[in-house]
C-alpha positions, 0 to 999 in steps of 0.5 A, a space after each residue: 531511622 528505618 523500620 523494617 517492612 511487616 508481613 501479614 498472612 491472613 485467611 478470609 473471613 466467612 461463615 467458617 473462617 479460612 485456614 492459613 497453613 505453612 508447610 515445608 516441601 515433601 522430600 520424595 527421596 530425602 528429608 522433608 523441607 523444614 518450616 521456621 517461624 522466628 521473631 526479629 532479633 535486635 542488635 541494640 535492644 530486645 529481640 521481638 516476641 513470638 506469640 502462638 494464640 488461640 483467640 477467646 470464642 464467640 458466645 456459642 462455642 469453645 475456644 480453639 486448641 493449640 497442638 504441638 505434635 512429632 510425627 510417627 516414625 517408621 524407622 528410629 526415633 520420632 521427633 523431640 519436642 524442646 521448650 527452653 529459655 535463653 541464657 542471660 548474661 546480665 540477669 536471670 534466665 527466662 522462666 517457663 510456666 504452664 497454667 490450666 484455665 479455671 472452670 
């Protein structure tokens, strides 16, 4: 059995942590480049998970935010945000849950 290689992108630690940024290329005369982040597929078992996480804060601060945003459009419609679960041929479709923390 062979295992695919891992890829880790990690910004440096310091008094303030470094920033890791993935950015599509600028389109000078046409559409800008896209960025795709995708979990791995499996031809035999389950596909991988995709986790977007803001870790717990330290003792003197707040946890970070997660922002999902479409840009402003000068002409035409702005972008769409779609959350969907996949089709399940042998069971139930997945769920989408939204939960607010206690405080």
